[in-house]
KOLVEX-275709 format. One record per atom (N, C-alpha, C, O): x, y, z. Coordinates in steps of 0.001 Angstrom, whole numbers, plus 500000, padded with zeros to 6 digits. Layout:
# residues N
((X,Y,Z));
...
***
This chain:
# residues 255
((260472,745590,158881));
((260287,745524,157434));
((259632,744207,157053));
((259957,743155,157603));
((258702,744278,156101));
((258069,743087,155558));
((258649,742799,154172));
((258821,743710,153362));
((258946,741535,153907));
((259436,741116,152596));
((258505,740041,152054));
((258235,739040,152718));
((258022,740264,150841));
((257135,739311,150186));
((257729,738948,148833));
((258103,739829,148059));
((257818,737668,148547));
((258402,737196,147290));
((257356,736420,146512));
((256798,735443,147011));
((257090,736859,145285));
((256188,736165,144373));
((257037,735277,143477));
((257902,735772,142754));
((256797,733967,143518));
((257715,733040,142879));
((257014,731744,142499));
((255973,731407,143061));
((257582,731025,141551));
((257125,729681,141205));
((257772,728631,142098));
((257357,727472,142101));
((258794,729038,142861));
((259553,728096,143689));
((259720,728632,145104));
((260820,729042,145472));
((258667,728641,145902));
((258772,729136,147284));
((259809,728381,148108));
((260431,728947,149007));
((259991,727092,147794));
((260931,726280,148568));
((262368,726758,148419));
((263220,726424,149242));
((262643,727537,147375));
((263999,728056,147160));
((264473,728874,148357));
((265672,728955,148622));
((263541,729476,149074));
((263890,730398,150150));
((263857,729753,151538));
((264202,730398,152528));
((263446,728490,151617));
((263259,727867,152926));
((264540,727879,153770));
((264542,728392,154889));
((265605,727325,153242));
((266854,727244,154024));
((267526,728599,154219));
((267889,728931,155348));
((267710,729406,153151));
((268389,730702,153342));
((267699,731611,154350));
((268369,732290,155128));
((266362,731632,154347));
((265645,732537,155239));
((265554,732004,156668));
((265026,732677,157553));
((266065,730804,156887));
((266066,730234,158231));
((267470,730179,158818));
((267653,729742,159954));
((268457,730619,158053));
((269853,730468,158466));
((270513,731810,158745));
((270108,732844,158213));
((271517,731775,159573));
((272436,732886,159809));
((271706,734191,160146));
((270732,734192,160899));
((272187,735293,159581));
((271656,736612,159919));
((270199,736761,159519));
((269409,737333,160270));
((269827,736254,158346));
((268440,736359,157912));
((267518,735580,158837));
((266441,736059,159191));
((267933,734392,159226));
((267128,733591,160134));
((266897,734290,161463));
((265789,734260,161998));
((267941,734923,162000));
((267803,735645,163261));
((266906,736859,163107));
((266128,737186,164004));
((267020,737537,161948));
((266192,738716,161703));
((264720,738342,161675));
((263881,739069,162206));
((264400,737200,161052));
((263017,736729,161004));
((262569,736260,162386));
((261459,736567,162820));
((263431,735518,163073));
((263096,734996,164399));
((262836,736121,165399));
((261940,736026,166237));
((263632,737186,165299));
((263488,738320,166219));
((262446,739331,165750));
((262252,740372,166379));
((261777,739017,164640));
((260707,739840,164083));
((261182,741231,163654));
((260408,742188,163630));
((262458,741320,163320));
((262963,742552,162698));
((262556,742581,161229));
((262356,743645,160644));
((262439,741388,160647));
((262037,741244,159256));
((260919,740209,159181));
((261053,739101,159701));
((259835,740572,158543));
((258785,739603,158255));
((258983,739057,156852));
((259382,739794,155950));
((258710,737775,156658));
((258965,737178,155349));
((257856,736204,154990));
((257411,735414,155823));
((257415,736273,153738));
((256465,735290,153231));
((256638,735165,151723));
((257171,736064,151073));
((256182,734044,151176));
((256216,733818,149735));
((254783,733659,149224));
((253879,733263,149961));
((254606,733976,147954));
((253331,733807,147271));
((253583,732951,146035));
((254442,733282,145217));
((252841,731852,145892));
((252986,730960,144746));
((252231,731554,143551));
((251007,731682,143578));
((252971,731908,142520));
((252366,732536,141340));
((251361,731599,140666));
((250360,732060,140118));
((251618,730297,140703));
((250712,729346,140032));
((249309,729354,140654));
((248348,728928,140013));
((249189,729830,141884));
((247873,729886,142511));
((246939,730857,141785));
((245732,730859,142027));
((247499,731680,140897));
((246689,732671,140193));
((246530,732338,138711));
((246074,733167,137924));
((246913,731106,138339));
((246695,730650,136965));
((245213,730376,136754));
((244490,730114,137715));
((244754,730435,135510));
((243328,730360,135207));
((242868,729029,134635));
((241694,728890,134291));
((243752,728051,134523));
((243347,726770,133949));
((243715,725635,134888));
((244451,725834,135855));
((243207,724453,134603));
((243414,723322,135502));
((244871,722873,135552));
((245287,722211,136503));
((245645,723231,134529));
((247060,722861,134502));
((247943,723907,135191));
((249160,723744,135278));
((247319,724969,135672));
((248036,726056,136368));
((249150,726625,135469));
((250295,726769,135896));
((248795,726936,134253));
((249750,727424,133265));
((250097,728892,133530));
((249212,729728,133710));
((251392,729189,133551));
((251830,730566,133816));
((252652,731132,132665));
((253127,732264,132755));
((252832,730371,131582));
((253652,730841,130473));
((253005,730460,129147));
((252118,729608,129093));
((253468,731110,128075));
((252942,730822,126747));
((253984,731247,125722));
((254958,731920,126060));
((253775,730846,124454));
((254717,731207,123392));
((254629,732702,123091));
((253561,733298,123232));
((255734,733308,122681));
((255731,734751,122425));
((255059,735119,121104));
((255228,734434,120096));
((254293,736212,121125));
((253770,736758,119870));
((254944,737179,119000));
((255932,737708,119510));
((254852,736953,117692));
((255925,737323,116783));
((256953,736244,116601));
((257889,736397,115816));
((256790,735135,117331));
((257724,734027,117202));
((258951,734194,118077));
((259111,735210,118753));
((259807,733204,118061));
((261012,733227,118870));
((261080,732017,119775));
((260091,731311,119968));
((262269,731784,120331));
((262470,730615,121190));
((261999,730896,122607));
((261871,732049,123020));
((261748,729836,123332));
((261406,729963,124734));
((259958,730341,124966));
((259166,730496,124037));
((259643,730484,126259));
((258298,730827,126688));
((258330,732118,127486));
((259345,732471,128086));
((257194,732823,127483));
((257072,734106,128178));
((256015,733979,129271));
((254956,733388,129055));
((256306,734535,130443));
((255341,734466,131540));
((254134,735345,131240));
((254271,736493,130815));
((252945,734781,131469));
((251691,735436,131134));
((251383,736582,132113));
((251775,736520,133279));
((250692,737614,131647));
((250416,738747,132534));
((249376,738459,133610));
((249477,738985,134718));
((248359,737616,133299));
((247271,737440,134268));
((247744,736928,135626));
((247465,737576,136634));
((248447,735794,135701));
((248853,735309,137029));
((249835,736235,137735));
((249804,736350,138960));
((250715,736900,136970));
((251691,737785,137590));
((251018,739010,138206));
((251296,739369,139350));
((250148,739636,137454));
((249477,740841,137953));
((248541,740495,139104));
((248471,741232,140087));
((247828,739389,138993));
((246929,739012,140073));
((247697,738625,141332));
((247220,738857,142443));
((248863,738046,141171));
((249704,737751,142331));
((250155,739053,143002));
((250146,739166,144228));
((250545,740027,142186));
((250917,741332,142739));
((249740,741981,143452));
((249905,742555,144529));
((248580,741896,142873));
((247399,742521,143461));
((246934,741813,144731));
((246172,742382,145512));
((247386,740575,144945));
((247021,739858,146167));
((247761,740382,147392));
((247379,740085,148524));
((248816,741160,147170));
((249581,741738,148273));
((248957,743089,148621));
((248984,744000,147795));
((248405,743239,149802));
((247739,744499,150155));
((248695,745682,150050));
((249817,745608,150551));
((248277,746764,149414));
((249140,747945,149336));
((249301,748583,150703));
((248400,748528,151541));
((250465,749190,150917));
((250719,749885,152183));
((251687,751016,151923));
((252438,750997,150947));
((251666,751992,152792));
((252569,753125,152635));
((254013,752657,152762));
((254345,751887,153664));
((254871,753125,151856));
((256274,752743,151889));
((256576,751417,151224));
((257705,750932,151298));
((255584,750819,150573));
((255784,749547,149875));
((256440,749795,148517));
((256093,750747,147819));
((257388,748932,148147));
((258055,749020,146849));
((257938,747667,146157));
((258379,746651,146694));
((257343,747656,144965));
((257190,746424,144179));
((258311,746366,143146));
((258466,747274,142329));
((259082,745299,143193));
((260320,745200,142417));
((260236,744057,141409));
((259947,742914,141763));
((260491,744386,140164));
((260607,743385,139110));
((262093,743105,138896));
((262866,744026,138633));
((262491,741851,139007));
((263889,741476,138858));
((264150,741136,137396));
((263605,740167,136868));
((264989,741942,136748));
((265211,741792,135310));
((266598,742306,134943));
((267053,743292,135524));
((267290,741662,133986));
((268619,742120,133578));
((268640,743549,133039));
((269692,744188,133037));
((267511,744053,132588));
((267502,745399,132022));
((267192,746469,133069));
((267081,747648,132733));
((267053,746065,134341));
((266737,747016,135393));
((267928,747856,135809));
((269039,747654,135319));
((267697,748801,136716));
((268787,749619,137239));
((269727,748730,138042));
((269297,747779,138695));
((271013,749053,137984));
((272041,748217,138604));
((271994,748345,140120));
((271921,749452,140652));
((272037,747218,140811));
((272041,747227,142268));
((273363,747780,142784));
((274433,747309,142397));
((273289,748770,143649));
((274456,749369,144288));
((274156,749543,145766));
((273008,749420,146193));
((275186,749829,146542));
((274966,750027,147977));
((274075,751233,148263));
((273237,751146,149160));
((274210,752362,147546));
((273245,753453,147769));
((271804,753028,147509));
((270901,753443,148235));
((271573,752201,146478));
((270224,751717,146223));
((269770,750787,147345));
((268606,750825,147746));
((270676,749955,147854));
((270344,749074,148974));
((269911,749902,150186));
((268928,749574,150850));
((270653,750974,150468));
((270285,751828,151606));
((268914,752468,151394));
((268132,752606,152335));
((268635,752853,150168));
((267326,753433,149859));
((266211,752411,150077));
((265180,752733,150667));
((266413,751199,149610));
((265402,750156,149778));
((265195,749798,151244));
((264096,749418,151648));
((266250,749920,152034));
((266161,749588,153459));
((265244,750542,154217));
((264834,750244,155338));
((264919,751683,153618));
((264005,752635,154251));
((262545,752292,153981));
((261652,752950,154517));
((262287,751288,153172));
((260927,750922,152798));
((260241,750152,153919));
((260905,749542,154758));
((258920,750183,153931));
((258159,749396,154902));
((257978,747958,154436));
((257904,747038,155251));
((257906,747768,153113));
((257759,746428,152551));
((258369,746383,151162));
((258200,747306,150364));
((259081,745299,150884));
((259610,745037,149547));
((258882,743827,148991));
((258827,742775,149628));
((258324,743983,147793));
((257622,742899,147120));
((258416,742541,145866));
((258540,743358,144954));
((258949,741331,145821));
((259789,740893,144703));
((258986,740001,143769));
((258323,739061,144207));
((259054,740302,142487));
((258417,739471,141467));
((259512,738716,140723));
((260298,739312,139986));
((259558,737398,140922));
((260607,736561,140337));
((260079,735867,139084));
((259060,735178,139124));
((260774,736055,137991));
((260365,735433,136742));
((261162,734188,136429));
((262136,733862,137108));
((260735,733505,135400));
((261438,732334,134853));
((261281,732360,133345));
((260689,733287,132792));
((261807,731350,132685));
((261687,731206,131240));
((262370,732378,130523));
((263438,732819,130946));
((261761,732888,129437));
((262396,733942,128641));
((262047,735350,129109));
((262484,736331,128508));
((261270,735450,130168));
((260959,736777,130683));
((259465,736969,130908));
((258692,736011,130937));
((259078,738247,131067));
((257708,738620,131380));
((257011,739223,130167));
((257652,739762,129265));
((255701,739121,130166));
((254908,739940,129266));
((255159,741397,129665));
((255054,741748,130840));
((255490,742242,128687));
((255891,743620,128950));
((254853,744401,129756));
((255217,745312,130499));
((253594,744070,129625));
((252549,744820,130307));
((252627,744722,131823));
((252065,745555,132534));
((253321,743708,132312));
((253457,743530,133758));
((254210,744706,134387));
((253988,745025,135555));
((255080,745342,133637));
((255890,746428,134196));
((255038,747593,134689));
((255510,748402,135488));
((253794,747693,134229));
((252930,748786,134666));
((252427,748589,136097));
((251834,749499,136678));
((252661,747411,136660));
((252193,747117,138024));
((253348,747081,139032));
((253145,746693,140183));
((254536,747472,138622));
((255656,747491,139560));
((256196,748908,139686));
((255917,749778,138861));
((256986,749115,140753));
((257557,750436,141013));
((258973,750580,140483));
((259385,751662,140065));
((259723,749468,140504));
((261122,749534,140085));
((261502,748238,139387));
((260944,747176,139662));
((262464,748348,138480));
((263078,747185,137858));
((264548,747195,138254));
((265237,748199,138069));
((265031,746081,138801));
((266389,746035,139339));
((267136,744833,138772));
((266579,743747,138619));
((268415,745058,138462));
((269330,744011,138002));
((270479,743895,138996));
((270938,744903,139534));
((270948,742668,139244));
((272091,742493,140137));
((273400,742409,139368));
((274460,742268,139978));
((273352,742493,138047));
((274600,742457,137289));
((274368,742065,135844));
((273266,741679,135454));
((275413,742170,135071));
((275333,741907,133631));
((275574,740432,133328));
((276566,740060,132701));
((274649,739613,133784));
((274714,738189,133489));
((273296,737641,133587));
((272390,738323,134067));
((273108,736404,133128));
((271766,735827,133045));
((271642,734666,134024));
((272524,733813,134111));
((270536,734648,134756));
((270208,733558,135673));
((269002,732790,135140));
((268337,733241,134207));
((268723,731639,135729));
((267562,730864,135318));
((266261,731462,135821));
((265193,731164,135287));
((266340,732300,136840));
((265144,732925,137387));
((265508,734046,138336));
((266684,734291,138607));
((264493,734721,138836));
((264728,735878,139696));
((264995,735542,141146));
((265339,736431,141925));
((264846,734277,141535));
((264993,733918,142949));
((266383,734230,143520));
((266463,734821,144597));
((267486,733856,142844));
((268804,734209,143399));
((268995,735718,143533));
((269594,736188,144500));
((268485,736472,142564));
((268609,737929,142627));
((267822,738493,143804));
((268300,739378,144514));
((266614,737976,144006));
((265804,738436,145137));
((266509,738144,146449));
((266538,738989,147344));
((267074,736959,146565));
((267755,736580,147801));
((268961,737477,148072));
((269213,737843,149220));
((269701,737831,147037));
((270845,738723,147200));
((270408,740092,147710));
((271031,740653,148611));
((269340,740623,147134));
((268865,741934,147563));
((268330,741865,148985));
((268578,742767,149784));
((267597,740803,149309));
((267074,740639,150667));
((268206,740607,151675));
((268129,741261,152716));
((269255,739853,151380));
((270421,739775,152272));
((271052,741146,152468));
((271364,741540,153591));
((271239,741874,151364));
((271890,743183,151445));
((271045,744180,152222));
((271574,744959,153015));
((269736,744161,151999));
((268846,745128,152645));
((268627,744788,154116));
((268653,745677,154968));
((268411,743511,154421));
((268093,743114,155795));
((269194,743493,156766));
((268913,743800,157925));
((270443,743478,156317));
((271564,743839,157189));
((271453,745260,157695));
((271974,745590,158761));
((270761,746119,156921));
((270675,747531,157277));
((269412,747864,158076));
((269238,749003,158508));
((268547,746897,158273));
((267358,747132,159088));
((267796,747285,160548));
((268532,746436,161050));
((267369,748333,161234));
((267793,748548,162626));
((267562,747326,163502));
((266481,746737,163502));
((268594,746958,164248));
((268499,745842,165162));
((268895,744503,164590));
((268993,743524,165331));
((269129,744430,163269));
((269473,743147,162660));
((270932,742793,162928));
((271229,741666,163324));
((271839,743733,162720));
((273257,743487,162988));
((273584,743892,164415));
((273098,744914,164900));
((274407,743097,165092));
((274759,743402,166470));
((275490,744716,166606));
((275241,745470,167547));
((276401,745009,165670));
((277167,746247,165689));
((276585,747179,164649));
((276692,746918,163451));
((275968,748268,165097));
((275299,749184,164178));
((276254,749801,163173));
((275829,750210,162093));
((277558,749878,163511));
((278529,750495,162621));
((278980,749544,161522));
((279628,749963,160562));
((278640,748257,161657));
((279107,747286,160670));
((278580,747581,159280));
((279240,747271,158288));
((277395,748180,159194));
((276831,748486,157892));
((277473,749650,157198));
((277244,749873,156009));
((278291,750412,157937));
((278951,751575,157355));
((280420,751301,157106));
((280955,751649,156054));
((281076,750672,158082));
((282521,750467,158031));
((282838,749187,157284));
((283385,748246,157859));
((282491,749147,155980));
((282734,747984,155161));
((282764,748421,153709));
((282595,749605,153416));
((282977,747484,152795));
((283031,747836,151384));
((281775,748578,150958));
((280656,748192,151298));
((281986,749662,150199));
((280936,750523,149652));
((280254,751387,150702));
((279393,752197,150358));
((280619,751233,151994));
((279985,752039,153026));
((280189,753522,152803));
((279285,754317,153064));
((281366,753911,152321));
((281653,755307,151998));
((281989,755456,150517));
((282677,756399,150127));
((281513,754541,149706));
((281814,754582,148279));
((283169,753990,147945));
((283656,754158,146827));
((283793,753293,148902));
((285116,752709,148704));
((285090,751239,149093));
((284206,750796,149826));
((286068,750486,148597));
((286232,749113,149043));
((286808,749093,150456));
((287468,750039,150888));
((286548,748010,151159));
((287004,747923,152537));
((288511,747696,152610));
((289111,747120,151703));
((289104,748155,153698));
((290529,747941,153961));
((290776,746473,154324));
((289830,745764,154669));
((292046,745996,154254));
((292365,744617,154637));
((292117,744385,156126));
((292317,745280,156946));
((291684,743183,156459));
((291444,742802,157849));
((292408,741698,158262));
((292790,740855,157451));
((292799,741715,159544));
((293697,740693,160091));
((293211,740272,161476));
((292519,741025,162162));
((293588,739046,161877));
((293309,738587,163225));
((294452,737677,163676));
((295437,737527,162954));
((294336,737073,164849));
((295402,736207,165356));
((295569,734972,164472));
((294588,734485,163909));
((296800,734455,164339));
((298037,734898,164987));
((298668,736105,164290));
((298357,736399,163135));
((299548,736791,164998));
((300194,737976,164437));
((301155,737617,163311));
((301467,738457,162466));
((301627,736368,163298));
((302472,735893,162197));
((301984,734518,161776));
((301800,733633,162612));
((301773,734339,160475));
((301302,733067,159933));
((302156,732684,158740));
((302129,733340,157699));
((302917,731607,158912));
((303792,731095,157862));
((304681,732190,157277));
((304830,732315,156062));
((305257,732968,158168));
((306194,734014,157772));
((305549,735313,157352));
((306254,736276,157051));
((304247,735370,157320));
((303536,736586,156910));
((303004,737292,158144));
((302198,736737,158890));
((303462,738527,158355));
((303143,739261,159567));
((302019,740271,159357));
((301827,740795,158259));
((301297,740525,160414));
((300297,741584,160422));
((301030,742926,160395));
((302049,743067,161071));
((300549,743912,159642));
((301198,745226,159626));
((301386,745782,161042));
((300486,745711,161879));
((302564,746329,161285));
((302910,746806,162622));
((301912,747825,163163));
((301628,747838,164361));
((301385,748670,162301));
((300502,749734,162774));
((299270,749161,163468));
((298733,749797,164375));
((298811,747983,163068));
((297624,747388,163679));
((297912,746824,165056));
((296988,746545,165819));
((299184,746654,165382));
((299585,746148,166698));
((300069,747259,167615));
((300436,747006,168762));
((300072,748485,167115));
((300672,749597,167841));
((299802,750131,168972));
((300314,750726,169920));
((298481,749922,168880));
((297594,750522,169873));
((297335,751995,169629));
((296655,752641,170426));
((297868,752541,168535));
((297697,753947,168181));
((296453,754061,167296));
((296523,753833,166088));
((295325,754410,167898));
((294049,754349,167184));
((293973,755319,166008));
((293395,754989,164972));
((294541,756491,166156));
((294521,757459,165058));
((295330,756940,163873));
((294923,757078,162719));
((296480,756342,164176));
((297319,755788,163107));
((296620,754619,162425));
((296723,754452,161210));
((295913,753815,163206));
((295172,752688,162628));
((294083,753194,161684));
((293899,752657,160592));
((293365,754232,162115));
((292311,754788,161264));
((292877,755320,159963));
((292289,755110,158902));
((294022,756013,160025));
((294638,756562,158820));
((295147,755458,157911));
((295014,755544,156690));
((295734,754412,158502));
((296211,753275,157701));
((295046,752618,156978));
((295126,752314,155787));
((293974,752408,157709));
((292804,751772,157094));
((292229,752635,155968));
((291828,752115,154927));
((292190,753930,156175));
((291694,754823,155123));
((292610,754750,153906));
((292138,754677,152771));
((293905,754769,154141));
((294846,754690,153033));
((294664,753398,152252));
((294615,753412,151022));
((294564,752278,152967));
((294404,750991,152305));
((293095,750936,151520));
((293059,750400,150412));
((292037,751478,152078));
((290746,751500,151408));
((290801,752296,150118));
((290312,751853,149079));
((291404,753482,150193));
((291506,754353,149021));
((292365,753711,147932));
((291973,753683,146765));
((293522,753202,148308));
((294442,752636,147320));
((293882,751340,146724));
((294017,751099,145525));
((293258,750513,147558));
((292651,749284,147052));
((291552,749591,146045));
((291434,748923,145018));
((290748,750606,146346));
((289694,751009,145420));
((290295,751519,144118));
((289799,751194,143039));
((291339,752301,144204));
((292006,752830,143004));
((292540,751692,142143));
((292471,751762,140916));
((293066,750655,142765));
((293652,749549,142014));
((292595,748623,141415));
((292745,748154,140287));
((291534,748363,142166));
((290599,747316,141756));
((289267,747828,141209));
((288676,747193,140336));
((288789,748964,141709));
((287521,749514,141244));
((287623,751028,141082));
((286934,751768,141784));
((288473,751499,140168));
((288658,752945,140021));
((287375,753680,139645));
((287264,754889,139848));
((286404,752946,139097));
((285135,753584,138736));
((284403,754135,139947));
((283613,755070,139822));
((284658,753564,141122));
((283982,754022,142337));
((284498,755371,142821));
((283787,756095,143518));
((285725,755709,142457));
((286336,756931,142979));
((285622,758194,142511));
((285690,759230,143173));
((284943,758112,141382));
((284243,759293,140868));
((283145,759752,141806));
((282783,760929,141818));
((282607,758818,142599));
((281524,759150,143517));
((281991,759296,144958));
((281207,759680,145826));
((283257,758996,145223));
((283770,759043,146592));
((284214,760456,146961));
((284680,761219,146115));
((284060,760784,148235));
((284481,762097,148735));
((285946,762010,149162));
((286250,761759,150328));
((286844,762222,148205));
((288272,762097,148461));
((288849,763380,149038));
((288489,764481,148623));
((289747,763221,150001));
((290450,764353,150598));
((291784,764553,149876));
((292209,763676,149125));
((292450,765688,150088));
((293789,765867,149511));
((294753,764762,149928));
((295599,764344,149137));
((294630,764286,151168));
((295486,763199,151623));
((295185,761912,150855));
((296102,761172,150499));
((293892,761641,150599));
((293525,760479,149795));
((294169,760551,148419));
((294710,759558,147931));
((294113,761718,147793));
((294681,761878,146461));
((296187,761695,146482));
((296765,761161,145535));
((296827,762138,147561));
((298267,761935,147689));
((298598,760450,147696));
((299533,760011,147026));
((297823,759677,148459));
((298069,758232,148521));
((297886,757577,147158));
((298645,756680,146791));
((296890,758019,146414));
((296682,757482,145069));
((297863,757823,144177));
((298366,756969,143447));
((298308,759084,144236));
((299460,759512,143429));
((300708,758736,143820));
((301504,758355,142961));
((300879,758502,145121));
((302043,757767,145612));
((302011,756324,145111));
((303038,755780,144703));
((300836,755711,145143));
((300706,754329,144666));
((300953,754254,143173));
((301611,753328,142701));
((300433,755216,142423));
((300632,755230,140976));
((302107,755401,140640));
((302621,754753,139728));
((302787,756276,141379));
((304211,756497,141137));
((305025,755256,141473));
((305969,754911,140763));
((304648,754581,142570));
((305375,753378,142976));
((305231,752279,141926));
((306187,751557,141643));
((304042,752154,141354));
((303829,751118,140352));
((304542,751427,139039));
((304869,750520,138273));
((304781,752712,138785));
((305492,753089,137561));
((306992,753207,137780));
((307743,753524,136858));
((307426,752944,139028));
((308848,753000,139339));
((309383,754397,139532));
((310595,754606,139479));
((308489,755379,139758));
((308905,756753,139956));
((308649,757161,141391));
((308009,756436,142152));
((309153,758322,141750));
((308933,758882,143075));
((307788,759862,143019));
((307735,760716,142134));
((306864,759742,143967));
((305737,760672,144003));
((306155,762058,144421));
((305508,763044,144068));
((307254,762136,145187));
((307689,763450,145663));
((306790,763973,146752));
((305852,763300,147179));
((307081,765175,147199));
((306218,765778,148224));
((306455,765155,149584));
((307447,764464,149816));
((305505,765424,150485));
((305681,764996,151864));
((305210,763566,152046));
((304473,763041,151211));
((305631,762933,153135));
((305218,761587,153464));
((304324,761638,154688));
((304560,762426,155603));
((303301,760803,154708));
((302393,760762,155829));
((302763,759651,156806));
((302079,759460,157812));
((303812,758933,156528));
((304317,757943,157455));
((303451,756733,157638));
((303488,756107,158697));
((302658,756377,156627));
((301792,755196,156711));
((302228,754223,155625));
((302233,754549,154438));
((302583,753054,156048));
((303064,752040,155109));
((302195,750810,155178));
((301471,750608,156153));
((302261,749975,154135));
((301514,748719,154143));
((302048,747790,155222));
((301545,746678,155384));
***
């Protein structure tokens, strides 16, 4: 996969793209990465990329000429997706990340100031937001998406299953994880994880994932493929929190 970032601050990406998983992905040529300086496409000696908004208002708006010409400097290719990073874009989710990971190239357009000239949107394929908050520019958002997508590129992660067996992998939050020591300051690892019973461990992890999602992100459950056993665990947790008995059968899995 090729990743190209159009930005006023190419140096923002120097350290992150050279470190940890992203650095290895670039070093091993699983991911190609380059930046394009938007100011190189300004039309005046001051390399101006912004101007006051028509109709008045505070702040400055990024001009269409340098942005569009920067986009046009990236050769088109099959499977390329040009992304405008904006708070009004579609919300970034793990299904969207998986979709983007199938692309041959992602081209990110990072803005600054009060936003873009609206006409720029005609030169992009998608508008994406990473959440309901405001940043100083699109660079942090681009980096977050790059990190999320690069992990799913074949060969980037050592364990191919790591991209599935984690939060949002099946539309649910991840189950709790533990490691040595088995007891830390009086707090013990759940017995089932020490039992060596792989089927029981899988069921415990599924139960914890389902119940954790119900408690912390119930909105995700509408899209999750829940089984009757999953629903039982949710009902049992709801009854326990209300001080009632869920009734029915027990599956023998405890926290």
